[in-house]
N, CA, C and O atoms as a GROMACS GRO file, in nm:
protein
  488
    1VAL      N    1   1.787  -2.806  -1.964
    1VAL     CA    2   1.876  -2.911  -1.933
    1VAL      C    3   1.846  -2.891  -1.785
    1VAL      O    4   1.920  -2.820  -1.716
    2ASN      N    5   1.766  -2.936  -1.746
    2ASN     CA    6   1.746  -2.914  -1.516
    2ASN      C    7   1.853  -3.032  -1.463
    2ASN      O    8   1.839  -3.152  -1.444
    3ARG      N    9   1.950  -2.955  -1.452
    3ARG     CA   10   2.098  -3.016  -1.450
    3ARG      C   11   2.098  -3.093  -1.230
    3ARG      O   12   2.163  -3.184  -1.177
    4SER      N   13   2.007  -3.009  -1.182
    4SER     CA   14   1.912  -3.131  -1.010
    4SER      C   15   1.897  -3.203  -1.070
    4SER      O   16   1.972  -3.292  -1.032
    5ALA      N   17   1.814  -3.253  -1.197
    5ALA     CA   18   1.760  -3.387  -1.199
    5ALA      C   19   1.921  -3.482  -1.243
    5ALA      O   20   1.989  -3.570  -1.190
    6LEU      N   21   1.922  -3.435  -1.315
    6LEU     CA   22   2.073  -3.487  -1.394
    6LEU      C   23   2.176  -3.538  -1.303
    6LEU      O   24   2.214  -3.655  -1.292
    7ALA      N   25   2.217  -3.424  -1.233
    7ALA     CA   26   2.218  -3.468  -1.073
    7ALA      C   27   2.218  -3.567  -0.991
    7ALA      O   28   2.303  -3.652  -0.966
    8GLY      N   29   2.066  -3.537  -0.935
    8GLY     CA   30   2.056  -3.639  -0.900
    8GLY      C   31   2.033  -3.843  -0.954
    8GLY      O   32   2.051  -3.950  -0.896
    9LEU      N   33   1.991  -3.803  -1.077
    9LEU     CA   34   1.997  -3.954  -1.154
    9LEU      C   35   2.161  -3.976  -1.144
    9LEU      O   36   2.194  -4.094  -1.130
   10ALA      N   37   2.253  -3.894  -1.147
   10ALA     CA   38   2.375  -3.959  -1.167
   10ALA      C   39   2.362  -4.003  -1.031
   10ALA      O   40   2.323  -4.118  -1.010
   11ALA      N   41   2.383  -3.946  -0.960
   11ALA     CA   42   2.374  -4.043  -0.832
   11ALA      C   43   2.351  -4.148  -0.762
   11ALA      O   44   2.416  -4.232  -0.700
   12GLY      N   45   2.174  -4.105  -0.801
   12GLY     CA   46   2.132  -4.292  -0.763
   12GLY      C   47   2.190  -4.383  -0.869
   12GLY      O   48   2.195  -4.499  -0.827
   13LEU      N   49   2.238  -4.368  -1.002
   13LEU     CA   50   2.376  -4.494  -1.053
   13LEU      C   51   2.440  -4.502  -1.034
   13LEU      O   52   2.494  -4.595  -1.093
   14ALA      N   53   2.524  -4.432  -0.941
   14ALA     CA   54   2.684  -4.464  -0.888
   14ALA      C   55   2.580  -4.530  -0.745
   14ALA      O   56   2.596  -4.646  -0.706
   15TRP      N   57   2.493  -4.450  -0.692
   15TRP     CA   58   2.496  -4.536  -0.576
   15TRP      C   59   2.421  -4.696  -0.568
   15TRP      O   60   2.414  -4.751  -0.458
   16MET      N   61   2.367  -4.765  -0.693
   16MET     CA   62   2.280  -4.854  -0.728
   16MET      C   63   2.460  -4.928  -0.795
   16MET      O   64   2.482  -5.022  -0.719
   17SER      N   65   2.553  -4.920  -0.875
   17SER     CA   66   2.600  -4.970  -0.917
   17SER      C   67   2.728  -5.044  -0.784
   17SER      O   68   2.788  -5.152  -0.792
   18LYS      N   69   2.733  -4.944  -0.678
   18LYS     CA   70   2.817  -5.038  -0.617
   18LYS      C   71   2.712  -5.134  -0.490
   18LYS      O   72   2.741  -5.164  -0.374
   19ARG      N   73   2.592  -5.161  -0.564
   19ARG     CA   74   2.498  -5.262  -0.517
   19ARG      C   75   2.457  -5.361  -0.571
   19ARG      O   76   2.362  -5.409  -0.509
   20GLU      N   77   2.488  -5.422  -0.669
   20GLU     CA   78   2.519  -5.528  -0.801
   20GLU      C   79   2.377  -5.634  -0.801
   20GLU      O   80   2.312  -5.677  -0.897
   21GLY      N   81   2.359  -5.657  -0.650
   21GLY     CA   82   2.226  -5.796  -0.645
   21GLY      C   83   2.141  -5.739  -0.650
   21GLY      O   84   2.052  -5.767  -0.731
   22ALA      N   85   2.130  -5.617  -0.547
   22ALA     CA   86   2.037  -5.489  -0.499
   22ALA      C   87   1.938  -5.516  -0.606
   22ALA      O   88   1.836  -5.533  -0.539
   23LEU      N   89   1.899  -5.533  -0.745
   23LEU     CA   90   1.748  -5.544  -0.801
   23LEU      C   91   1.727  -5.656  -0.805
   23LEU      O   92   1.606  -5.678  -0.798
   24ALA      N   93   1.794  -5.756  -0.815
   24ALA     CA   94   1.812  -5.921  -0.875
   24ALA      C   95   1.683  -5.941  -0.711
   24ALA      O   96   1.570  -5.989  -0.707
   25ARG      N   97   1.774  -5.874  -0.593
   25ARG     CA   98   1.706  -5.921  -0.434
   25ARG      C   99   1.611  -5.869  -0.463
   25ARG      O  100   1.522  -5.949  -0.495
   26ALA      N  101   1.566  -5.694  -0.471
   26ALA     CA  102   1.425  -5.677  -0.447
   26ALA      C  103   1.343  -5.792  -0.614
   26ALA      O  104   1.237  -5.848  -0.585
   27ARG      N  105   1.371  -5.803  -0.694
   27ARG     CA  106   1.270  -5.890  -0.805
   27ARG      C  107   1.253  -6.017  -0.727
   27ARG      O  108   1.147  -6.077  -0.745
   28ALA      N  109   1.388  -6.099  -0.594
   28ALA     CA  110   1.306  -6.241  -0.544
   28ALA      C  111   1.178  -6.205  -0.410
   28ALA      O  112   1.081  -6.271  -0.374
   29GLN      N  113   1.243  -6.052  -0.354
   29GLN     CA  114   1.149  -6.047  -0.307
   29GLN      C  115   1.011  -6.027  -0.335
   29GLN      O  116   0.913  -6.086  -0.292
   30VAL      N  117   1.020  -5.950  -0.401
   30VAL     CA  118   0.826  -5.925  -0.508
   30VAL      C  119   0.754  -6.074  -0.543
   30VAL      O  120   0.641  -6.121  -0.539
   31ALA      N  121   0.888  -6.118  -0.579
   31ALA     CA  122   0.863  -6.224  -0.666
   31ALA      C  123   0.747  -6.344  -0.527
   31ALA      O  124   0.654  -6.419  -0.560
   32ALA      N  125   0.796  -6.322  -0.388
   32ALA     CA  126   0.773  -6.407  -0.275
   32ALA      C  127   0.650  -6.350  -0.256
   32ALA      O  128   0.563  -6.430  -0.221
   33ILE      N  129   0.606  -6.200  -0.272
   33ILE     CA  130   0.516  -6.183  -0.216
   33ILE      C  131   0.409  -6.223  -0.330
   33ILE      O  132   0.308  -6.284  -0.295
   34GLU      N  133   0.431  -6.188  -0.477
   34GLU     CA  134   0.345  -6.258  -0.564
   34GLU      C  135   0.261  -6.412  -0.548
   34GLU      O  136   0.142  -6.439  -0.528
   35ALA      N  137   0.395  -6.502  -0.570
   35ALA     CA  138   0.361  -6.622  -0.512
   35ALA      C  139   0.248  -6.650  -0.451
   35ALA      O  140   0.165  -6.729  -0.495
   36LEU      N  141   0.237  -6.559  -0.302
   36LEU     CA  142   0.159  -6.554  -0.223
   36LEU      C  143   0.048  -6.489  -0.264
   36LEU      O  144  -0.044  -6.558  -0.220
   37VAL      N  145   0.004  -6.401  -0.318
   37VAL     CA  146  -0.062  -6.354  -0.374
   37VAL      C  147  -0.184  -6.418  -0.473
   37VAL      O  148  -0.307  -6.417  -0.471
   38ARG      N  149  -0.111  -6.459  -0.536
   38ARG     CA  150  -0.110  -6.588  -0.628
   38ARG      C  151  -0.283  -6.690  -0.620
   38ARG      O  152  -0.400  -6.700  -0.657
   39GLU      N  153  -0.128  -6.765  -0.510
   39GLU     CA  154  -0.163  -6.894  -0.433
   39GLU      C  155  -0.364  -6.866  -0.408
   39GLU      O  156  -0.458  -6.924  -0.460
   40ARG      N  157  -0.358  -6.732  -0.289
   40ARG     CA  158  -0.508  -6.661  -0.254
   40ARG      C  159  -0.547  -6.641  -0.346
   40ARG      O  160  -0.666  -6.661  -0.322
   41GLY      N  161  -0.543  -6.610  -0.462
   41GLY     CA  162  -0.622  -6.603  -0.544
   41GLY      C  163  -0.664  -6.516  -0.606
   41GLY      O  164  -0.754  -6.530  -0.688
   42ALA      N  165  -0.588  -6.365  -0.569
   42ALA     CA  166  -0.627  -6.248  -0.616
   42ALA      C  167  -0.561  -6.228  -0.713
   42ALA      O  168  -0.443  -6.264  -0.710
   43THR      N  169  -0.609  -6.168  -0.824
   43THR     CA  170  -0.565  -6.036  -0.886
   43THR      C  171  -0.388  -6.018  -0.936
   43THR      O  172  -0.315  -6.019  -0.836
   44VAL      N  173  -0.326  -6.006  -1.043
   44VAL     CA  174  -0.212  -6.009  -1.010
   44VAL      C  175  -0.202  -5.957  -1.210
   44VAL      O  176  -0.233  -6.018  -1.312
   45HIS      N  177  -0.117  -5.752  -1.173
   45HIS     CA  178  -0.130  -5.680  -1.302
   45HIS      C  179  -0.046  -5.672  -1.344
   45HIS      O  180   0.050  -5.655  -1.269
   46GLY      N  181  -0.023  -5.680  -1.486
   46GLY     CA  182   0.125  -5.653  -1.551
   46GLY      C  183   0.239  -5.739  -1.524
   46GLY      O  184   0.261  -5.799  -1.418
   47PRO      N  185   0.341  -5.741  -1.676
   47PRO     CA  186   0.432  -5.844  -1.737
   47PRO      C  187   0.446  -5.949  -1.625
   47PRO      O  188   0.407  -5.921  -1.512
   48PRO      N  189   0.495  -6.058  -1.650
   48PRO     CA  190   0.594  -6.174  -1.579
   48PRO      C  191   0.696  -6.087  -1.462
   48PRO      O  192   0.789  -6.016  -1.501
   49SER      N  193   0.675  -6.097  -1.367
   49SER     CA  194   0.796  -6.069  -1.247
   49SER      C  195   0.922  -6.043  -1.300
   49SER      O  196   0.968  -5.930  -1.282
   50GLU      N  197   0.994  -6.134  -1.369
   50GLU     CA  198   1.089  -6.064  -1.454
   50GLU      C  199   1.128  -5.976  -1.529
   50GLU      O  200   1.245  -5.938  -1.541
   51GLU      N  201   1.002  -5.922  -1.602
   51GLU     CA  202   1.005  -5.813  -1.703
   51GLU      C  203   0.966  -5.670  -1.660
   51GLU      O  204   0.920  -5.571  -1.716
   52ARG      N  205   1.005  -5.704  -1.533
   52ARG     CA  206   0.893  -5.590  -1.442
   52ARG      C  207   1.035  -5.524  -1.381
   52ARG      O  208   1.153  -5.543  -1.409
   53ARG      N  209   0.953  -5.424  -1.267
   53ARG     CA  210   1.032  -5.361  -1.215
   53ARG      C  211   0.963  -5.444  -1.063
   53ARG      O  212   0.853  -5.492  -1.034
   54PRO      N  213   1.095  -5.427  -0.991
   54PRO     CA  214   1.001  -5.484  -0.845
   54PRO      C  215   0.895  -5.421  -0.738
   54PRO      O  216   0.907  -5.366  -0.628
   55THR      N  217   0.761  -5.463  -0.843
   55THR     CA  218   0.670  -5.377  -0.815
   55THR      C  219   0.542  -5.461  -0.824
   55THR      O  220   0.516  -5.475  -0.943
   56LEU      N  221   0.468  -5.513  -0.762
   56LEU     CA  222   0.340  -5.528  -0.777
   56LEU      C  223   0.217  -5.519  -0.771
   56LEU      O  224   0.189  -5.527  -0.651
   57ALA      N  225   0.076  -5.500  -0.864
   57ALA     CA  226   0.001  -5.465  -0.854
   57ALA      C  227  -0.111  -5.562  -0.877
   57ALA      O  228  -0.138  -5.642  -0.966
   58ILE      N  229  -0.170  -5.522  -0.752
   58ILE     CA  230  -0.274  -5.636  -0.669
   58ILE      C  231  -0.464  -5.554  -0.699
   58ILE      O  232  -0.510  -5.442  -0.676
   59GLY      N  233  -0.528  -5.692  -0.764
   59GLY     CA  234  -0.642  -5.654  -0.737
   59GLY      C  235  -0.738  -5.732  -0.640
   59GLY      O  236  -0.718  -5.823  -0.561
   60GLY      N  237  -0.865  -5.651  -0.680
   60GLY     CA  238  -0.898  -5.634  -0.533
   60GLY      C  239  -1.013  -5.586  -0.474
   60GLY      O  240  -1.088  -5.520  -0.546
   61PRO      N  241  -1.061  -5.618  -0.282
   61PRO     CA  242  -1.112  -5.524  -0.226
   61PRO      C  243  -1.010  -5.425  -0.192
   61PRO      O  244  -0.989  -5.412  -0.071
   62VAL      N  245  -0.923  -5.332  -0.298
   62VAL     CA  246  -0.872  -5.213  -0.347
   62VAL      C  247  -0.847  -5.115  -0.146
   62VAL      O  248  -0.766  -5.132  -0.055
   63ALA      N  249  -0.936  -5.045  -0.163
   63ALA     CA  250  -0.950  -4.957  -0.019
   63ALA      C  251  -0.952  -5.048   0.051
   63ALA      O  252  -0.848  -5.037   0.116
   64GLU      N  253  -0.998  -5.126   0.080
   64GLU     CA  254  -0.993  -5.220   0.221
   64GLU      C  255  -0.827  -5.253   0.237
   64GLU      O  256  -0.756  -5.188   0.314
   65LEU      N  257  -0.778  -5.365   0.150
   65LEU     CA  258  -0.675  -5.371   0.161
   65LEU      C  259  -0.605  -5.302   0.183
   65LEU      O  260  -0.529  -5.348   0.268
   66GLY      N  261  -0.582  -5.210   0.157
   66GLY     CA  262  -0.470  -5.062   0.126
   66GLY      C  263  -0.462  -4.972   0.258
   66GLY      O  264  -0.365  -4.912   0.303
   67ARG      N  265  -0.608  -4.982   0.312
   67ARG     CA  266  -0.579  -4.945   0.474
   67ARG      C  267  -0.580  -5.061   0.566
   67ARG      O  268  -0.546  -5.045   0.683
   68ALA      N  269  -0.606  -5.146   0.533
   68ALA     CA  270  -0.519  -5.284   0.613
   68ALA      C  271  -0.410  -5.299   0.640
   68ALA      O  272  -0.369  -5.336   0.750
   69LEU      N  273  -0.338  -5.272   0.536
   69LEU     CA  274  -0.229  -5.288   0.511
   69LEU      C  275  -0.150  -5.191   0.587
   69LEU      O  276  -0.079  -5.206   0.687
   70ARG      N  277  -0.180  -5.085   0.512
   70ARG     CA  278  -0.099  -4.936   0.582
   70ARG      C  279  -0.138  -4.993   0.776
   70ARG      O  280  -0.046  -4.943   0.841
   71ALA      N  281  -0.207  -5.049   0.847
   71ALA     CA  282  -0.297  -5.017   0.929
   71ALA      C  283  -0.180  -5.140   1.021
   71ALA      O  284  -0.184  -5.163   1.142
   72GLU      N  285  -0.076  -5.205   0.913
   72GLU     CA  286   0.014  -5.291   0.966
   72GLU      C  287   0.118  -5.227   1.006
   72GLU      O  288   0.189  -5.269   1.097
   73GLY      N  289   0.148  -5.076   0.917
   73GLY     CA  290   0.299  -5.040   0.865
   73GLY      C  291   0.327  -5.101   0.784
   73GLY      O  292   0.442  -5.144   0.785
   74ILE      N  293   0.243  -5.134   0.681
   74ILE     CA  294   0.269  -5.134   0.520
   74ILE      C  295   0.255  -5.050   0.445
   74ILE      O  296   0.137  -5.019   0.430
   75VAL      N  297   0.331  -4.992   0.382
   75VAL     CA  298   0.317  -4.804   0.291
   75VAL      C  299   0.262  -4.907   0.110
   75VAL      O  300   0.346  -4.934   0.024
   76VAL      N  301   0.159  -4.933   0.102
   76VAL     CA  302   0.135  -4.903  -0.027
   76VAL      C  303   0.089  -4.830  -0.118
   76VAL      O  304   0.122  -4.712  -0.104
   77SER      N  305   0.040  -4.847  -0.185
   77SER     CA  306   0.002  -4.734  -0.266
   77SER      C  307  -0.173  -4.820  -0.305
   77SER      O  308  -0.200  -4.935  -0.338
   78ALA      N  309  -0.242  -4.723  -0.285
   78ALA     CA  310  -0.382  -4.830  -0.292
   78ALA      C  311  -0.503  -4.743  -0.386
   78ALA      O  312  -0.556  -4.660  -0.311
   79GLY      N  313  -0.555  -4.737  -0.508
   79GLY     CA  314  -0.618  -4.674  -0.588
   79GLY      C  315  -0.588  -4.684  -0.747
   79GLY      O  316  -0.562  -4.784  -0.814
   80LEU      N  317  -0.603  -4.547  -0.786
   80LEU     CA  318  -0.588  -4.478  -0.946
   80LEU      C  319  -0.458  -4.450  -0.985
   80LEU      O  320  -0.448  -4.421  -1.104
   81HIS      N  321  -0.362  -4.451  -0.926
   81HIS     CA  322  -0.247  -4.389  -0.929
   81HIS      C  323  -0.198  -4.343  -1.006
   81HIS      O  324  -0.114  -4.384  -1.085
   82CYS      N  325  -0.282  -4.178  -0.982
   82CYS     CA  326  -0.311  -4.092  -1.082
   82CYS      C  327  -0.372  -4.065  -1.228
   82CYS      O  328  -0.407  -3.970  -1.298
   83SER      N  329  -0.364  -4.239  -1.232
   83SER     CA  330  -0.371  -4.281  -1.405
   83SER      C  331  -0.569  -4.273  -1.431
   83SER      O  332  -0.576  -4.312  -1.547
   84PRO      N  333  -0.635  -4.260  -1.411
   84PRO     CA  334  -0.784  -4.320  -1.484
   84PRO      C  335  -0.793  -4.364  -1.608
   84PRO      O  336  -0.868  -4.448  -1.656
   85ALA      N  337  -0.746  -4.328  -1.635
   85ALA     CA  338  -0.749  -4.393  -1.834
   85ALA      C  339  -0.655  -4.526  -1.770
   85ALA      O  340  -0.726  -4.626  -1.768
   86ALA      N  341  -0.557  -4.546  -1.734
   86ALA     CA  342  -0.517  -4.680  -1.780
   86ALA      C  343  -0.552  -4.765  -1.688
   86ALA      O  344  -0.480  -4.862  -1.665
   87HIS      N  345  -0.689  -4.740  -1.608
   87HIS     CA  346  -0.711  -4.854  -1.479
   87HIS      C  347  -0.858  -4.882  -1.604
   87HIS      O  348  -0.909  -4.991  -1.629
   88GLU      N  349  -0.894  -4.760  -1.658
   88GLU     CA  350  -0.988  -4.787  -1.742
   88GLU      C  351  -1.017  -4.891  -1.868
   88GLU      O  352  -1.115  -4.953  -1.908
   89THR      N  353  -0.837  -4.873  -1.918
   89THR     CA  354  -0.853  -4.996  -2.019
   89THR      C  355  -0.775  -5.081  -1.967
   89THR      O  356  -0.698  -5.143  -2.041
   90LEU      N  357  -0.775  -5.100  -1.846
   90LEU     CA  358  -0.747  -5.236  -1.793
   90LEU      C  359  -0.797  -5.314  -1.741
   90LEU      O  360  -0.776  -5.433  -1.718
   91GLY      N  361  -0.931  -5.187  -1.704
   91GLY     CA  362  -1.086  -5.322  -1.651
   91GLY      C  363  -1.075  -5.346  -1.494
   91GLY      O  364  -1.117  -5.436  -1.423
   92THR      N  365  -0.971  -5.180  -1.457
   92THR     CA  366  -0.929  -5.171  -1.273
   92THR      C  367  -1.017  -5.102  -1.231
   92THR      O  368  -1.052  -5.157  -1.127
   93GLY      N  369  -1.086  -4.998  -1.248
   93GLY     CA  370  -1.168  -4.885  -1.196
   93GLY      C  371  -1.310  -4.948  -1.186
   93GLY      O  372  -1.355  -5.047  -1.243
   94PRO      N  373  -1.348  -4.893  -1.128
   94PRO     CA  374  -1.264  -4.708  -1.032
   94PRO      C  375  -1.175  -4.699  -0.923
   94PRO      O  376  -1.098  -4.608  -0.892
   95GLY      N  377  -1.219  -4.898  -0.827
   95GLY     CA  378  -1.136  -4.888  -0.775
   95GLY      C  379  -0.964  -4.909  -0.772
   95GLY      O  380  -0.886  -4.881  -0.682
   96GLY      N  381  -0.935  -4.979  -0.930
   96GLY     CA  382  -0.809  -4.954  -0.907
   96GLY      C  383  -0.713  -5.042  -0.856
   96GLY      O  384  -0.772  -5.150  -0.861
   97LEU      N  385  -0.600  -5.064  -0.808
   97LEU     CA  386  -0.521  -5.154  -0.763
   97LEU      C  387  -0.445  -5.152  -0.608
   97LEU      O  388  -0.510  -5.086  -0.527
   98VAL      N  389  -0.365  -5.192  -0.575
   98VAL     CA  390  -0.270  -5.190  -0.451
   98VAL      C  391  -0.182  -5.285  -0.480
   98VAL      O  392  -0.180  -5.407  -0.495
   99ARG      N  393  -0.048  -5.120  -0.486
   99ARG     CA  394   0.046  -5.136  -0.512
   99ARG      C  395   0.158  -5.145  -0.408
   99ARG      O  396   0.169  -5.063  -0.317
  100ILE      N  397   0.256  -5.268  -0.429
  100ILE     CA  398   0.332  -5.263  -0.349
  100ILE      C  399   0.474  -5.283  -0.432
  100ILE      O  400   0.495  -5.366  -0.520
  101SER      N  401   0.563  -5.187  -0.380
  101SER     CA  402   0.726  -5.154  -0.499
  101SER      C  403   0.789  -5.261  -0.358
  101SER      O  404   0.740  -5.359  -0.301
  102VAL      N  405   0.882  -5.206  -0.345
  102VAL     CA  406   1.030  -5.335  -0.296
  102VAL      C  407   1.143  -5.232  -0.385
  102VAL      O  408   1.158  -5.212  -0.506
  103GLY      N  409   1.214  -5.181  -0.263
  103GLY     CA  410   1.347  -5.097  -0.287
  103GLY      C  411   1.459  -5.169  -0.223
  103GLY      O  412   1.429  -5.270  -0.159
  104PRO      N  413   1.609  -5.127  -0.230
  104PRO     CA  414   1.726  -5.185  -0.262
  104PRO      C  415   1.716  -5.199  -0.094
  104PRO      O  416   1.811  -5.262  -0.048
  105LEU      N  417   1.614  -5.149   0.012
  105LEU     CA  418   1.657  -5.087   0.128
  105LEU      C  419   1.578  -5.186   0.161
  105LEU      O  420   1.600  -5.184   0.282
  106VAL      N  421   1.507  -5.267   0.148
  106VAL     CA  422   1.359  -5.369   0.193
  106VAL      C  423   1.467  -5.481   0.271
  106VAL      O  424   1.548  -5.550   0.210
  107GLU      N  425   1.448  -5.480   0.414
  107GLU     CA  426   1.522  -5.617   0.460
  107GLU      C  427   1.413  -5.741   0.483
  107GLU      O  428   1.298  -5.702   0.501
  108ASP      N  429   1.433  -5.879   0.484
  108ASP     CA  430   1.389  -5.986   0.400
  108ASP      C  431   1.289  -5.970   0.531
  108ASP      O  432   1.174  -5.986   0.490
  109ASP      N  433   1.291  -5.954   0.628
  109ASP     CA  434   1.194  -5.942   0.814
  109ASP      C  435   1.036  -5.874   0.738
  109ASP      O  436   0.920  -5.904   0.763
  110ALA      N  437   1.088  -5.782   0.647
  110ALA     CA  438   0.947  -5.648   0.628
  110ALA      C  439   0.913  -5.734   0.501
  110ALA      O  440   0.792  -5.717   0.481
  111ILE      N  441   0.949  -5.795   0.435
  111ILE     CA  442   0.853  -5.947   0.272
  111ILE      C  443   0.802  -6.024   0.360
  111ILE      O  444   0.692  -6.080   0.351
  112ASP      N  445   0.895  -6.030   0.467
  112ASP     CA  446   0.779  -6.158   0.579
  112ASP      C  447   0.678  -6.115   0.659
  112ASP      O  448   0.586  -6.164   0.724
  113HIS      N  449   0.713  -6.031   0.640
  113HIS     CA  450   0.573  -5.935   0.747
  113HIS      C  451   0.416  -5.896   0.650
  113HIS      O  452   0.296  -5.913   0.667
  114ALA      N  453   0.516  -5.828   0.531
  114ALA     CA  454   0.441  -5.810   0.426
  114ALA      C  455   0.333  -5.986   0.401
  114ALA      O  456   0.216  -5.999   0.436
  115CYS      N  457   0.390  -6.058   0.358
  115CYS     CA  458   0.348  -6.211   0.312
  115CYS      C  459   0.260  -6.250   0.455
  115CYS      O  460   0.163  -6.325   0.441
  116ALA      N  461   0.298  -6.196   0.607
  116ALA     CA  462   0.197  -6.286   0.697
  116ALA      C  463   0.060  -6.219   0.652
  116ALA      O  464  -0.033  -6.289   0.612
  117VAL      N  465   0.050  -6.079   0.661
  117VAL     CA  466  -0.073  -5.976   0.676
  117VAL      C  467  -0.140  -5.974   0.525
  117VAL      O  468  -0.256  -5.946   0.497
  118LEU      N  469  -0.022  -6.014   0.427
  118LEU     CA  470  -0.193  -6.010   0.303
  118LEU      C  471  -0.254  -6.170   0.285
  118LEU      O  472  -0.342  -6.205   0.207
  119GLY      N  473  -0.156  -6.283   0.412
  119GLY     CA  474  -0.200  -6.383   0.410
  119GLY      C  475  -0.304  -6.422   0.495
  119GLY      O  476  -0.364  -6.528   0.480
  120ARG      N  477  -0.330  -6.330   0.595
  120ARG     CA  478  -0.445  -6.346   0.626
  120ARG      C  479  -0.574  -6.188   0.604
  120ARG      O  480  -0.652  -6.130   0.681
  121LEU      N  481  -0.558  -6.181   0.544
  121LEU     CA  482  -0.613  -6.066   0.472
  121LEU      C  483  -0.699  -6.113   0.351
  121LEU      O  484  -0.822  -6.104   0.346
  122LEU      N  485  -0.624  -6.162   0.261
  122LEU     CA  486  -0.662  -6.249   0.115
  122LEU      C  487  -0.721  -6.367   0.151
  122LEU      O  488  -0.757  -6.447   0.065
   0.00000   0.00000   0.00000
């Protein structure tokens, strides 16, 4: 049994239990980004937003989007995400996807910035 991992998990769950609306807020923030991305015609991969973690996977010119977002101070993961076989199944290879994740401490102004930048790029 990895006691350190269990202690970390317990601490994280305790922290989140004190922030009741954090997950709902993060999902709402991702929904705002998703609406813009879909409006611009980009492909969004994954289950409906209410059924997934506050993460968004976007198709398109992955390398270019990833670089441009990072240049604007938006941290994303672009590429195959350590799972080339999954991307082969999804049909998103060889480039992969751009993944944007929102956590409980992300402020609304950061989401507004991400939407503004994505609006320019897409």
